Structures are given as structure tokens and as C-alpha cells.
N, C-alpha and C positions, 0 to 999 in steps of 0.2 A: 229602449227606456225603463225601467220597473222602476217601482209605487218610491222607493230607495233612494234611488237616483239623481229621483223629481223630486225627494225634500231637501236631499243634500243638498244642493242644485241651491233651492229656495231659498233654505237658508243662509249660503254663504251672499244672498242676493240681498237678503235684508239683513243683509247681521248688524249691529249697531243703530240700528233707525226702530225709532216705539210709536207704532199706528198712531195708537192714542195721541203723542203732541201730533200727530204729523194735523192730525182731524183737528186740534185743541189750537191748532197756528192757522187751522185753513177755517175758523170760525171764529176766533179772533179778529180777522181779517173782514168776515163779512161783519161781522160786527163793528170794525173801525167804521166800515165806508155807508149800510146805514147807520150812522152814527153823524158821519158829517156828513151826509144828504139832509140831516134833519138839522142837523149845525146850520145848515143852509140856509133849511126855508124860515126856519127862526127869527135870522140876521137879516132875511129876504121883509117877512113882514114888522116886525119890526123898525128893517129902515122906513116901510110903507110909512105907518103909523106914523113917527117921526116927520115926516115930511120930509127925512134928509135924498138923499143918492144913495145908490144901490154901492155895498162894496164887495166891486165884480173881486178882487183880488184873494177876499174868502172861494168864494166857489172859483174857481184858479187851479186855486190850494189843493179840491176838493176834487178836478180834473185833473191838476198834477199828481194826483195820485192812484186815481182810478188808470189811464193812462202807464201811466209806472208797474203795476201790477201786471196788466193787462199784452203792456211789454215785454218781461221779464217772459212770463208767458204765451206769449207766439212768438218769441227764441227759442224759449227754451223747448216748446212741443211742437212749434208749425203746423202748426192746423189751421185752416182756413177762420175757424171758431175763435180762436185767440189773435187772430191776425187780425180779421171784423171790428172787433170791440175794441183793440187795442187805436187805428183807423176811430172810432166811432169817439174813443175816448180822446181822442189827438186835437181834429176839430174846435169841438167848446174848449179843451186846455187851451190854443194856441189865440181866438178869438177870444177868452174876457181876460188870456195873458197880455195882447196889446192894446185893452184896452185899457185893465192895469196902464200901466208898462204910460198909456199917454194921459192918464190923468194921474198919474205923480209928477213928469216934465207938464204940463198943463199944454199939451203938444194935439191941434185934434187936424187928422188928415180934411 
């Protein structure tokens, strides 16, 4: 395979893709995750300062987003790294969701 064939194959594979847009989307996702985690920390400290209960639904929502992102990557890429990340985000997501539902319905195990 010569250089021209390799370049032609690469162009066909990347046709319609904009690498800068892909990178921008990744950066936006990273920013969203960091922003969400900062939001959770702020809400937690405000809850403690106000002497009220922690709002576990906010934490569950953030872990839901993290879990969904990593689950998508685990399914698409099928690598151990993303599978481990999906599982490690699924555990707190399930725990905080369970606590939130218990608090909503005033049912405690």
C-alpha cells in the first residue's frame, strides 16, 4: 500500500468528521462533569451550614451523568478502563438513588 492509498483510505474514514468539533465536545463534557462535581460540593457545604439534611438527589443526578457517559464508552470501546469506570460510577449512583427514593417515600430499611 503506497502513501496515496493510505491517504485516500484515511480521507474516506474521516469524511464528514470535524476533529476540532469532536475535541470541543469532549472538552464540554469534561467541563460539565467538573462543574457538576463543584455544584455538589457547594450544595453539600450549604446544607451542612444550614443544618439541614444532605440532598442526595443532586449527588445521584451527577453520578447518573457520569455513569451514563462511562457506560456509553464501555459499550462502544469495550475496554477494561471504561468498564471499570462504568461499574465504579454505577455503585454510588445506585446507592444515592436508593437513599433519595427512600427519603421521598419516607421508607427506611
